[in-house]
N, C-alpha and C positions, 0 to 999 in steps of 0.2 A: 322779046320775051326773055325773062330769065327762067333758069332751071331750078326746080323744085330742091330744097335742102336735104341733103341725105338725111335718110332714116336714122333716129337714135339707136344705137347699138346698146342693148341693156344687157349683156353678156356679162358674167361676173369672171369667167374664165374664157380664155383664147379658144376660138374655134380650130378644130383640127379638119383639114379636108380629108375625106374617106372616100372609098368606093369599095364598100364590104357588104356582104350579104346580110340580110336581117330578115325576121320573121315578126309579123305584127300577130298578136293573139288577143282574142276578145270574145265575149259572150260565153257560150259553152264550148270555149276551147276552139274557135274557129281560127284557122291559121292563114295568113296570108304573106307570100314572098314580097320583100321590097328590098330596095337598095338604100344604105346609108350613105349619104352624100357628104355630110360634114357632122362633126359630134363634138360636144364639150361635157363638162362634167353635170352640165344642168339641163342639156337637151340635145336634140338632133334634128336636122333635116333629112327626110327620107324622102324618095321617089316612089310612087305605087304604080303598078300597072294601070294602063289607060281604063278609064270608066270606073275604076274600083273605089269605093267610098268606104270609110270608117267611123266607127262611133267616136265620141270624145274622149273615153277612158281605154287605154289599150296596154299591153305588155308589148315592149320591144325586145326581142330577142337578140343580140348581138352575136351572129353565128361564128365570127372569129375568136371573140374571148369568153365566150359561154358565159355572159352576164345577161340577165333579164332586168329591165327596167320598167318600174310602174310609170305609166306617164299618163298625160293628158295633151289633148290637141290645142296647141297655142295659135295656130294658124293654119289656114288652107289656100293653097294657089295651086289647084290640081294641075298637073299630077304630083306637085311638091307637097308636104305636109311638115310643119314645123310641131315638133314634140318638147313638152318641159317634163324632165324627170322629177318624180316624186321619191322614188327610193330604187335601190339597185340590189340586186341578189345574185351572188355567185352560185351558177348552177353545179358545180362540181361538188359543193356542199349541200346540196338540196336536201332540206329536212322537214318540208312539210308536203303533204298530198298535192298542194297546187303548184308548188316549185318542181316537184318531181315529176308532174306533166309536163311543165316548160322544159325541163331537161330532156324528156322523151323526145319531145319535138326537135330540140337542138340536136340530139344525136342521130335522129332518124334524117335530118338535113345533111349532117355530116357524112353519113353512111352514102347518101346519094350524092356527094360529092360537092355539097355547097361549101361556102368560104370557111 
């Protein structure tokens, strides 16, 4: 029996393996800690805590770089989820009420010793 062909890789930029802290934010600013396993300019693979589900539209806050990504779920293989980025926002220059809330979540995570 032959092995299946490898899946086509549609990435437009190379994947960078990572193991950094992240925070998913959705709904009325519900937040959930996650681990970013790899990241590109177009998306990321994240790992969720067991049994945790998320909606299709989320923000991913990279706790290391202080960047918030507007994202949607591209695939789900729990506990891993693939995100496709739509926009990115630097939180150091947060200039809207929405981004200021994401910045506060990032700062609180940093104070607690997050990545």
